[in-house]
C-alpha positions in Angstrom: 0.9 -27.9 6.1 0.4 -26.6 9.4 -3.0 -25.3 10.6 -3.5 -21.6 10.3 -5.9 -18.6 10.4 -6.0 -16.0 7.8 -8.2 -12.8 7.9 -8.6 -9.8 5.8 -11.2 -6.9 4.4 -13.9 -8.6 2.5 -14.4 -6.1 -0.3 -11.9 -3.9 -2.3 -12.6 -1.5 -5.0 -9.4 -0.7 -7.0 -8.9 1.7 -9.8 -8.0 5.4 -10.6 -10.8 7.7 -9.8 -12.7 5.2 -7.7 -12.9 7.5 -4.4 -15.6 9.2 -6.5 -17.8 6.1 -5.7 -17.3 6.6 -1.9 -20.9 7.6 -1.6 -22.6 4.8 -3.5 -20.5 2.4 -1.4 -21.5 4.2 1.9 -25.4 4.0 0.7 -25.0 0.2 0.0 -23.9 -0.4 3.5 -26.7 1.5 5.0 -24.7 4.4 6.0 -26.7 7.7 6.3 -24.6 9.9 8.6 -20.7 9.4 8.3 -17.8 10.6 10.1 -15.2 11.4 7.7 -11.7 11.0 9.4 -8.7 12.9 7.7 -5.9 15.3 8.0 -5.6 19.0 7.3 -3.3 18.4 4.3 -5.9 16.0 2.6 -8.4 19.0 2.7 -5.8 21.6 1.9 -4.8 19.7 -1.3 -8.6 19.0 -2.5 -8.2 15.2 -2.3 -11.8 14.9 -0.8 -13.6 16.9 -3.4 -14.7 14.0 -5.7 -15.7 11.7 -2.6 -17.6 14.5 -0.9 -19.5 15.1 -4.3 -20.6 11.7 -4.4 -21.5 11.6 -0.8 -23.7 14.6 -1.4 -25.2 12.9 -4.5 -26.0 10.1 -2.3 -27.8 12.2 0.4 -25.4 11.0 2.9 -24.9 13.5 5.6 -21.4 13.6 7.0 -19.2 15.6 9.6 -15.5 16.3 8.5 -12.8 15.5 11.3 -9.6 16.8 9.9 -7.7 17.2 13.1 -5.5 13.9 12.8 -1.7 14.5 13.1 1.0 12.1 12.5 1.5 9.7 15.5 -1.8 10.6 16.6 -2.5 11.2 20.5 -5.2 9.9 22.7 -6.5 13.6 22.6 -7.2 13.5 18.9 -9.2 10.2 19.3 -11.2 11.4 22.0 -12.1 14.5 20.4 -13.2 12.8 17.3 -15.4 10.5 19.5 -17.2 13.6 21.0 -17.8 15.2 17.8 -19.2 12.1 16.0 -21.5 11.1 18.9 -23.0 14.6 18.8 -23.6 14.3 15.1 -24.9 10.9 15.5 -22.7 9.1 13.2 -23.7 5.7 12.1 -20.6 4.7 9.9 -16.8 5.7 9.9 -14.6 6.6 6.8 -10.9 6.8 7.1 -9.4 8.9 4.3 -5.7 9.5 4.3 -2.5 8.1 5.6 -1.9 5.5 8.2 -2.6 7.9 11.0 -6.1 8.6 9.9 -6.9 5.2 9.3 -5.7 4.1 12.5 -7.7 6.7 14.2 -10.9 5.9 12.0 -10.6 2.1 13.1 -10.7 3.1 16.7 -13.6 5.6 16.3 -15.8 2.8 14.6 -15.6 1.0 17.9 -15.6 3.9 20.5 -18.4 5.8 19.0 -20.7 3.0 20.1 -19.7 4.0 23.7 -19.7 0.4 24.7 -15.9 0.6 25.8 -13.3 3.1 26.5 -10.0 3.7 24.7 -8.1 2.4 27.8 -10.1 -0.7 28.0 -9.3 -1.7 24.2 -5.5 -1.4 24.3 -3.7 -4.6 23.9 -4.7 -7.8 22.0 -8.3 -8.9 21.5 -9.5 -6.6 24.2 -12.6 -5.2 22.0 -15.7 -7.1 23.3 -18.5 -5.3 21.6 -19.4 -4.2 18.1 -18.5 -1.3 15.8 -19.9 1.0 13.2 -19.6 0.1 9.4 -16.0 1.2 8.4 -14.6 2.3 5.0 -10.7 2.9 4.3 -9.5 5.0 1.7 -5.5 5.2 1.6 -3.8 8.4 0.2 -0.4 6.9 0.6 1.3 3.7 -0.7 2.8 2.4 2.4 1.4 1.8 5.7 -1.1 -0.7 4.7 -3.3 0.3 7.5 -6.4 0.0 5.4 -6.0 -3.7 5.4 -4.6 -4.4 9.0 -6.3 -5.1 12.4 -3.9 -2.8 14.3 -4.1 1.0 15.4 -1.2 2.7 17.1 -1.8 5.6 19.3 0.9 8.0 21.2 0.2 7.8 24.8 3.0 9.9 26.1 6.1 12.0 25.3 7.7 9.1 23.6 5.5 6.2 24.2 2.7 4.5 22.1 0.4 1.7 22.7 -1.5 -0.6 20.2 -5.1 -2.1 19.8 -5.0 -5.4 18.0 -8.1 -6.9 17.1 -10.1 -8.5 14.1 -12.8 -6.0 14.8 -10.6 -3.3 13.4 -10.5 -4.8 10.0 -12.5 -2.7 7.7 -15.8 -3.5 5.8 -14.5 -2.1 2.5 -11.5 -0.5 0.9 -11.2 1.8 -1.9 -7.7 2.0 -3.8 -7.6 5.1 -6.0 -4.2 5.9 -7.1 -5.3 9.3 -8.5 -5.1 10.2 -4.7 -1.4 9.6 -4.5 -0.3 11.5 -7.6 0.4 14.6 -5.6 2.8 12.8 -3.0 6.0 14.5 -2.6 9.1 12.2 -3.8 10.5 11.8 -0.2 7.0 10.8 1.1 6.6 8.2 -1.7 10.0 6.8 -1.2 9.9 6.5 2.5 6.5 5.1 2.5 7.2 2.6 -0.4 10.1 1.2 1.6 8.0 1.1 4.7 5.6 -1.3 2.7 8.5 -3.4 1.3 9.7 -4.0 5.0 6.2 -5.1 5.7 6.4 -7.7 3.2 10.0 -8.8 4.1 9.2 -9.3 7.7 5.9 -10.9 7.0 7.7 -13.5 4.9 10.4 -14.1 7.4 8.3 -14.0 10.6 8.6 -17.0 12.9 5.1 -16.6 14.1 1.9 -17.0 12.2 3.7 -17.2 8.5 1.4 -19.0 6.2 1.1 -19.8 2.5 -1.4 -16.9 2.1 0.8 -14.3 3.7 3.7 -15.6 1.8 1.8 -15.4 -1.5 0.8 -11.7 -0.7 4.1 -10.6 0.4 6.1 -11.9 -2.8 3.6 -10.1 -5.0 3.8 -7.0 -3.1 7.7 -7.0 -3.4 7.3 -7.8 -7.0 5.2 -4.8 -7.4 6.9 -2.4 -5.5 10.4 -3.2 -6.4 9.5 -3.1 -10.0 7.8 0.5 -9.6 9.2 2.3 -6.5 11.7 4.3 -8.6 9.3 5.1 -11.4 6.7 6.3 -8.8 9.4 8.5 -6.8 11.1 10.0 -10.0 8.0 10.1 -12.2 5.2 11.1 -9.6 2.5 11.5 -12.4 2.9 7.7 -13.5 -0.5 6.4 -13.0 0.5 2.8 -13.5 3.4 3.0 -11.1 1.4 4.7 -8.5 -1.4 1.8 -8.9 1.2 -0.7 -8.6 2.6 0.8 -5.4 -0.8 1.3 -4.0 -1.9 -2.2 -4.6 1.3 -3.8 -3.4 1.2 -1.7 -0.3 -2.3 -3.4 0.5 -0.9 -6.8 -0.2 1.9 -6.2 2.2 -0.7 -4.9 4.6 -2.7 -8.0 4.4 0.4 -10.1 4.7 1.7 -8.6 7.9 -1.8 -8.3 9.4 -1.6 -12.2 9.4 2.2 -12.7 9.8 3.5 -9.9 12.0 6.6 -7.8 11.8 9.5 -8.0 13.7 12.9 -6.4 14.7 12.9 -3.8 11.9 9.9 -2.2 13.4 11.1 -2.7 17.0 13.9 -0.6 16.3 12.0 1.9 14.2 9.6 2.8 16.8 12.2 4.6 19.3 13.3 6.6 16.3 9.8 7.9 15.6 9.0 8.2 19.4 11.9 10.3 20.3 12.9 12.3 17.2 9.5 12.1 15.3 11.2 10.6 12.2 8.5 9.6 9.8 7.9 5.7 10.2 8.9 4.8 6.9 12.1 6.5 7.0 12.7 4.9 10.5 12.2 1.6 8.9 14.6 2.6 6.1 17.3 3.5 8.2 17.7 0.4 10.2 16.6 -2.0 7.5 19.9 -3.0 5.9 21.5 -3.7 9.3 18.7 -5.8 10.4 19.0 -7.8 7.3 22.5 -8.5 8.1 21.8 -9.5 11.7 19.2 -11.8 10.7 21.0 -13.5 7.8 22.4 -16.4 9.8 18.9 -17.4 10.5 16.9 -16.1 7.6 19.2 -16.1 4.5 17.3 -18.8 2.9 14.2 -16.8 3.0 15.9 -13.8 1.9 17.4 -15.8 -1.1 14.0 -16.6 -2.1 12.9 -13.0 -2.1 15.8 -11.5 -3.8 14.7 -12.6 -7.3 11.7 -10.5 -6.8 13.6 -7.5 -5.5 16.5 -7.8 -7.7 15.0 -9.3 -11.0 17.7 -8.2 -13.4 20.6 -9.3 -11.0 22.6 -12.4 -11.2 22.5 -13.9 -7.9 25.1 -16.4 -6.2 24.0 -19.7 -5.0 25.2 -18.8 -1.6 22.2 -17.4 0.4 24.4 -15.5 3.0 26.0 -13.6 -0.1 22.5 -12.9 -1.3 21.5 -11.6 2.0 24.4 -9.1 2.0 23.3 -8.1 -1.6 19.9 -7.3 -0.3 21.1 -5.2 2.5 23.5 -3.3 0.1 20.8 -2.9 -2.3 18.3 -1.1 0.3 21.2 1.2 1.5 21.7 2.1 -2.2 18.1 2.3 -2.9 17.4 4.7 -0.2 20.2 6.9 -1.3 18.8 6.9 -4.8 15.5 8.0 -3.8 16.8 10.8 -1.7 16.3 9.5 1.7 18.8 9.9 4.6 20.8 6.5 5.3 22.4 7.1 8.6 21.3 7.9 12.1 23.6 10.7 12.2 22.0 12.3 9.4 18.8 12.7 11.4 20.7 14.7 14.2 20.6 11.6 16.6 23.5 11.9 19.2 25.8 8.8 19.5 25.2 9.0 23.2 21.5 8.2 22.6 22.2 4.9 21.1 22.0 2.9 24.3 18.7 4.4 25.2 17.3 3.6 22.0 18.5 0.1 22.4 16.6 0.1 25.8 13.3 1.2 24.2 13.6 -1.4 21.4 13.8 -4.2 24.0 10.4 -3.1 25.1 8.9 -4.0 21.8 8.6 -7.7 22.9 5.4 -8.1 20.7 7.4 -7.3 17.7 10.8 -9.1 18.6 9.1 -12.3 19.4 8.3 -12.6 15.6 12.0 -12.1 14.5 13.7 -15.0 12.8 16.8 -14.4 15.2 16.6 -13.6 19.0 17.6 -10.0 19.6 19.2 -8.9 22.9 20.0 -5.6 24.3 23.7 -5.9 23.0 22.2 -6.9 19.5 20.0 -3.8 19.3 22.8 -1.4 20.4 25.2 -3.3 17.8 22.4 -2.6 14.9 22.1 1.0 15.9 25.9 1.6 15.9 26.0 0.0 12.5 23.2 2.3 11.3 25.0 5.3 12.7 
């Protein structure tokens, strides 16, 4: 066995209704004045109510920052830092989707005032400490609650990441009740996003290890077995719970064995056309699977029984890889997602520009089981078109 390092969150509280214990958890961590980071939709739909009541009952003062948007820009982060510093926060709670949790990670570092946002972009650039951090996801997809990465929009179509073990939360609450109201399309896209995390972690050529493999496999088993029920029977708490746990497992896996070409080709779609991240991944996934098959088919064949448990699979790993590609195309269509780039009002003449931008994602492409050139990226986009 090769030497490896595995890092993850120390404590996870799992169960329907557990967000009502947020104040108990925060008090146990010594938090007395919290910053609660979320988005307007979470407030509108009343998802914070039980958590807020428990904060009150534990006499924890808090200020609500609910201005997080999808693909959060730097201005959102900097505005929240000012609000938190003026309130005197001694702890941060991320409550929402991936964007809220990504912002919460950065705020836990930046509120201390030891470094600026510009100084921590990149890998392992955080040199100081941070405030206590709790993450409460409300979607089963990004896995951000369990990762050490935060992605911020820096320009019209550009993003930058902060990667550091300092961003790993102290505690996570997985409350499937918070996901019951998610629309079917969001459930579908975020669910496939989490499945991509697991697939890419399992096939990553860098830092793949036995623990990440174990988590990726269990994530795929849970999500493949429950995604259709979660989408089509949105009030099914068992399916919702399985999806939420699977998404965290996938997050733990790719936090240690990083994602690759699917994400590299998905990012330009989100940056240029504001396509939700999960849907961007879903649009390119089948075509990247086909591209990677010459190098990764043996690994795909190991995952296939988890994704297609009721299907008789051939002995040929390349044939199994093709079955997986076809399965994900059919699954997306069955769940009501768009399956072609042309469905997203993307002009065919934009594909070379997308390929150029995908090639800038070298921090992801170096993890891919097959080298990706500009011509390869363009061909994948053309197949997805």
